[in-house]
N, C-alpha and C positions, 0 to 999 in steps of 0.2 A: 272649532274656529279659533278658540283661544289658543290651542296648541300651535296652530299655524302661525299666528301672530308672534308667538314666543320664538318659534323657529326662525321666522323672518328677522326678528329683532336680533336674535343671537347671531345669525349669519351676517347681518349688517355690521354688528360690533366686531366680529372676527375679521371681516374685510377691512374695516377701519383700522384695527390694530395692525393687520398685516401691512396696510398702506403706510401707517406711521412708522413701522419698523423698517420698511424698505427706504422710506424717506430719510430716516435717521442714519441708516447704513450709507446711503448715497452722500449725505452731508459729511459723515465721518471720513469717507473715502476721498472726498474733495479736499478736506482739511489736510489729510496725509499728502495728497498730491501737491497742494500749495506749499507745504513744509519742505517736501523734496525739491520742488522747483527753486525755492529760496536758498536752500543749502547748496544746490548745484550752481546757482548764480554766484554765491559767495566764494565757492571753491574756484570757479572760473575766473572771478575777479582777482582772487589772491594769487592765482597762477601767473597773472600778467605782471611782469616786473615794472616798477616805476621807472620812468625815464629820468635819469640823473643829468643835470646840466653840467657840462665840463667846467672844471675850475678855471677861473679867469687868470691868465698869466700876463705879466707885464712884458711887453715886447722889448727885446734887447737885453733881458736879464734872466739868468738861469739860476736855479737852486742847486748848489753843489755840496759835496761832503768834505769835511776836514777830519782826517783820521790819523792817529799816531800813538805815541807813547803816553798813555793816560789821557788821550785827547779824542773826543767824539763830538764834533760840531757840525753846523751847517753854515754855508756862506751864501750870501745873496747880495749882488751889487758890491758895495764896499763895506758891508756889515757881516759880522760873524757872531754866532751864538751857540752855546752848548756847554759841555763839561770839560774842564781842564784840571787834571790832578786833584780831583775831589771837590772842586768848586763849580758853581754855575757862573758862567762868564758871558758877557755881551760886550762887543766892541764895534767901533765904526771909524773908518778912515775917511776924513774929509779931504779929498784930493785938492780942492780949491784953496783950502787954508794950509795944506801941508801939515796937518796935525791929526791925531787920532785920540779917541776917548775909550776908556775901559771902565766897565762896571762889573763887579763880581759879588757873589754872596758866599761868604766863608767866615768862619769863626763867629757865627751867630750875629753877623753884621753885614751891612751893605757897604762895599768899598768902591771908591771911584778914583780915577787918575786920568791925567791928560798928558800926552806925549807931543811936544811942540818945540818950536825954536825958542830957546831961552835968551835972556838979555846978553849972556856971554857968547852967543852964537852956537852953542851946543844944541843938539837935537835930542830930546828925551823928557823924562819926568820921574816923579817919585810916587810910588804906591804906599799909602799910609793907612794903618788900621790900629785899633786899640789892642793892647796885649796886657790885660790886667791894669796895673797902675802905670805902665809904660806904653810905648808905641812900637809897633812892628813896621819897619820901613824896607822897601825894596826899590833901589834906584836903577833905572834902565836908560842908558844913553847909547847913541850911535858912536862907535869907535873907529869906523872906517868902512870903505867899500871898494871892491875890485870887480867891476862889471865884466871885464874880459875873462876872468877866471870864475865868474858866477859865485862870488862870495860877498858877504858883508859881516862886519864885526859889531858886536854889542858889548857894552861894559855893564854888567849886572852886579850890583853891590861891590864894585871895584874889580871884579873878575872879568877879564876880557875873554870873550868866547867867539869862535869863528863859526859862522853859519854857512854851509855850502848848499848851493841850489842845484838840483838835478831835475831839469824839466823833461817832459816827453817830447818837446819840440819847441821851436821858436816861431812866433807869428807876429810880424810887424813890430819886433822889438819887445814882445811880451812873452813871458814864460808860459808854456801850456802844461797844465796839471803838474806843477812843480812839487818836488819833495825837498823839504828843508831838514838838514841834519846838523847836529852840534853835540857838544858835551857840556852839560850843566851840572855843577856841583859834583863833578867826577863821574856822572852817569850819562850814558848816551840818550839823547832825546831826538826824535824825528817826527815829522808830520807831513802829510800830503794834502794839498788843496786842489780841488777840482775847479780850476779857474784859469783865465788868461790874465796874468798880472805882470806889471813892470817891476823894476828894481825898487822904486819908491814904495809901491804897494807891498812888496815882499818885506821891506824893512819895517814899515808900520805894522803889518800883521805879525811880524816877528816880535816887536815890542809888546803888542797886546797879548799874544799867546804865550811867549816865553816869560814875559813879565808876570802874567797870571800864574804860570807854572811855578815860578821861583818864589812867589809870595806865600 
C-alpha cells in the first residue's frame, strides 16, 4: 500500500512538473510573439514617411539667383544677399526712397554704406572701412544712363565704367533676367540676376554689387 502511495505521489509530481514546463514554454512563446509584433509595428511605422508641410511663400515674390564673376547670391523682392569677391554681402533697394543700403563682412569687420541722393544732387555714396591706422574708401556714384541703349555708367574711385544690360526680354518696361557686363580695374566683370527689374533697380543693384566687388 505504501508503494502505491509513493507511485501516485511521484506521478502527481511528474504531471505537475510537466504542466509547469508547458506553461513556461507557452509564456515564453507569448513573449517572443509580443516582441515580434512590436518590432513589426515599429518597422511599419518607420516605413511611413512624415508628411512635410510645404514652405510658405509670399505671394508676388520669387527667390532668384545672382551669379557671375566671383558672385554667388540670392535675390528676393528688392533685397540681395550672398558672396561677392570674397566677402559676405547684403543689400536692399528702397524704391520709395530711391536709395539703397549695403552691408558686408570683410577685413575682419562689418562694413556699411548707403547710396542715395546727395546734397549736390549726385546719386551714390562711399564705402569706408578701417585699414590699419588709415581708412579704406570706395566711392560709388552714378555717372549717367542711356536707357535706349540699355547702359548705365558708374564712377568708382574716379574711374568711369560702362555697364551694359543684356536682358532675356522686356516686360512692361522691366528687364527680364538681365545680365550686366562691365570692366572694373581692367578686368571683365559680369553677373546675371533672375528678376524683372527696371533701370533704377539695375543702377542701385549695380552700386551694391559692383561697389562691394571693388572694395
